[in-house]
C-alpha positions in Angstrom: -15.1 47.7 51.6 -15.1 49.0 48.0 -17.9 48.6 45.4 -17.1 46.6 42.3 -17.1 48.4 38.9 -20.4 46.7 38.1 -22.1 48.0 41.2 -23.4 51.5 41.7 -20.8 53.8 43.3 -23.6 55.7 45.0 -27.0 54.1 45.8 -30.0 55.7 47.5 -32.7 53.4 48.5 -36.3 54.3 49.7 -34.9 57.5 51.1 -37.2 59.6 53.4 -35.5 62.9 54.5 -36.2 66.4 55.6 -35.4 68.9 58.3 -36.2 68.1 61.9 -39.6 66.3 61.8 -40.6 67.8 58.5 -40.5 65.3 55.7 -39.5 66.6 52.2 -38.5 63.4 50.4 -40.6 60.2 50.1 -39.1 56.8 49.2 -36.5 58.2 46.7 -34.3 55.7 44.8 -31.2 56.8 42.9 -28.2 55.0 41.4 -24.9 56.5 40.1 -22.3 54.4 38.3 -18.6 55.2 38.0 -17.9 57.9 35.5 -21.6 58.6 35.0 -23.5 61.9 35.1 -26.9 61.6 36.8 -29.3 64.5 36.5 -32.0 65.4 39.0 -34.8 67.7 37.7 -37.9 69.2 39.1 -39.6 72.5 39.8 -38.7 74.8 42.7 -39.6 73.1 46.0 -39.6 69.6 44.4 -36.9 68.4 46.9 -33.8 68.4 44.7 -31.5 70.3 47.1 -32.9 68.3 50.0 -31.9 65.1 48.2 -28.3 66.5 47.8 -28.2 67.5 51.4 -29.4 64.1 52.6 -26.8 62.3 50.6 -24.0 64.6 51.9 -25.1 64.5 55.6 -26.6 68.0 55.7 -30.2 67.1 56.7 -32.1 64.4 58.6 -32.6 61.0 57.0 -35.9 59.7 58.4 -35.8 56.3 56.6 -34.1 54.3 53.9 -30.4 54.3 53.3 -27.5 55.7 51.3 -24.6 53.5 50.2 -21.4 55.0 48.9 -18.5 52.9 47.5 -19.7 49.8 49.2 -20.3 51.5 52.6 -23.6 52.3 54.3 -23.1 56.0 55.0 -26.7 56.6 56.3 -26.6 59.0 59.2 -22.9 59.9 58.8 -21.8 63.4 59.7 -21.0 65.7 56.7 -17.3 65.9 57.5 -17.0 62.1 57.5 -18.8 61.8 54.2 -16.7 64.3 52.4 -13.6 62.7 53.9 -14.7 59.4 52.4 -14.7 60.9 48.9 -18.2 62.3 48.3 -18.2 66.1 48.0 -21.0 68.6 47.5 -20.9 71.9 45.6 -24.0 73.6 47.1 -26.3 76.0 45.5 -25.3 79.6 46.1 -21.5 78.9 45.8 -20.8 79.4 49.5 -17.1 80.3 49.2 -15.1 82.4 51.7 -15.5 85.9 50.3 -12.7 87.4 52.4 -10.2 84.8 51.4 -8.1 84.7 48.2 -8.7 82.0 45.6 -5.7 80.0 46.8 -6.8 80.4 50.5 -10.2 79.1 49.6 -8.6 76.0 48.0 -6.3 75.5 51.0 -9.2 75.7 53.4 -11.1 73.0 51.4 -8.2 70.6 51.0 -8.5 67.1 52.5 -5.4 65.0 52.7 -6.5 61.5 51.8 -2.9 60.2 51.5 -2.9 60.3 47.7 -1.9 63.7 46.4 -0.5 66.8 48.0 -2.2 70.1 48.3 0.0 71.5 45.5 -0.8 68.6 43.2 -4.6 68.9 43.6 -4.5 72.7 43.5 -2.6 72.6 40.2 -5.2 70.1 38.8 -7.9 72.6 39.7 -5.9 75.4 38.1 -5.5 73.3 34.9 -9.3 72.8 34.9 -10.0 76.5 35.5 -7.1 78.6 34.2 -8.7 81.8 35.3 -8.4 80.7 38.9 -4.6 80.4 38.4 -4.6 83.9 37.0 -6.6 85.2 40.0 -5.0 83.0 42.6 -4.1 86.0 44.8 -7.5 87.8 44.3 -10.1 88.0 47.0 -13.1 85.8 46.1 -15.4 88.9 46.7 -13.6 90.6 43.8 -14.4 87.9 41.3 -17.3 87.6 38.8 -20.2 85.3 39.4 -18.8 82.8 36.8 -15.4 82.9 38.4 -16.9 82.3 41.9 -18.8 79.3 40.5 -15.6 77.9 39.1 -14.0 78.5 42.5 -16.9 76.7 44.3 -16.4 73.7 42.1 -12.7 73.9 42.5 -13.1 73.9 46.3 -15.2 70.7 46.1 -12.4 69.0 44.0 -9.9 69.8 46.8 -11.5 66.9 48.8 -10.3 64.5 46.0 -13.8 63.1 45.6 -14.9 60.2 43.4 -18.4 61.6 43.5 -19.3 65.3 43.3 -22.8 66.6 43.9 -23.4 69.8 41.9 -26.4 71.9 42.9 -27.5 74.4 40.3 -24.0 75.3 38.9 -25.4 77.4 36.1 -27.7 79.5 38.3 -27.4 83.2 37.5 -24.7 82.8 34.8 -24.6 84.2 31.3 -25.1 81.6 28.5 -21.5 81.5 27.5 -20.4 80.7 31.0 -23.1 78.1 31.4 -21.6 76.3 28.4 -18.2 76.4 30.0 -19.5 75.0 33.3 -21.2 72.1 31.4 -17.9 71.4 29.6 -16.3 71.1 33.0 -19.0 68.7 34.1 -18.2 66.4 31.2 -14.5 66.7 31.9 -15.1 65.6 35.5 -16.9 62.4 34.2 -14.0 61.7 31.9 -11.6 62.0 34.8 -13.7 59.2 36.6 -15.4 61.7 38.9 -19.0 60.7 38.9 -21.5 63.6 39.0 -25.0 64.0 40.4 -26.3 67.2 38.8 -29.2 69.3 40.0 -29.9 71.8 37.2 -32.5 74.4 36.2 -31.4 74.3 32.5 -33.4 71.1 31.7 -32.5 70.6 28.1 -28.8 71.2 28.6 -28.8 68.9 31.6 -30.4 66.1 29.7 -28.0 66.5 26.8 -25.0 66.0 29.0 -26.5 63.5 31.4 -26.6 59.7 31.2 -29.6 59.1 33.3 -32.2 61.4 34.9 -34.7 61.5 37.8 -37.6 63.9 37.9 -38.9 65.0 41.3 -42.3 66.5 42.1 -43.3 67.3 45.7 -40.7 65.1 47.2 -41.6 62.0 45.0 -39.8 60.6 42.0 -42.3 60.9 39.2 -40.1 59.9 36.2 -36.8 58.3 35.6 -34.9 57.0 32.7 -32.1 57.5 30.2 -31.5 61.2 29.7 -31.9 61.1 25.9 -35.1 59.1 26.2 -36.6 61.5 28.8 -35.9 64.4 26.5 -38.7 63.3 24.3 -41.0 61.8 27.0 -44.4 63.5 26.7 -44.9 63.2 30.4 -41.8 65.2 31.1 -42.9 67.8 28.5 -46.3 68.1 30.1 -45.2 68.2 33.7 -41.9 70.2 33.5 -41.0 71.5 30.1 -44.1 73.3 28.8 -43.2 77.0 28.8 -39.9 76.3 30.6 -37.6 79.3 30.1 -34.5 77.1 29.7 -35.6 75.0 26.7 -34.0 77.0 23.9 -31.4 75.4 21.7 -28.5 74.8 24.0 -25.6 73.9 21.7 -24.5 71.5 24.4 -20.9 70.3 24.5 -20.4 66.9 23.0 -20.8 64.0 25.5 
């Protein structure tokens, strides 16, 4: 079963989730359409990464459901979810430090009967030319920005239609942050829908289509990203004094 273009590609309904018996998320709803960038914002501890982990099968769903491409994937194991075309690029990069760039990509490849490893690898190298240049380098020898590109590249080796990006700009210099967000826009143009958890609030809202704001595991605000940018409630709750609100010179959406 496949969702129609008019239906959400990814739909989260009344989701309660956490770790073991500890509940972190409470009745979260989220929708992601094809080719869309949905942003998830919130302070540290708001539940953003738990939401990503719940969608990707990495934590316990205690209620509600997750539907992906017309299928109820609630409670599926992580390997089955990524095999269905929903990949996560987790916070902290989590690449194999002792493997080369190409070996990292090989390890992440999932054969879905569409394209070969070489075809997908070359698409990743086209997206990130520096990875082609460093293809025989150990991941541990690469800069933080290059490792982040490799982490995103690894996620793309699963040939996903949805990618969950958790804090992709964390710890990067401003110039590299700009490059990463250009890649996010490129993914959407290639019909890879994106759920983006991001600390850089202004930049995330400038590239996103729709946004959800979490606080203590609850969704407190949602709406069009451009509209939320000027929402006084957002400014009061999340943006006042935020260190990532400087002019961002975001790439054109």
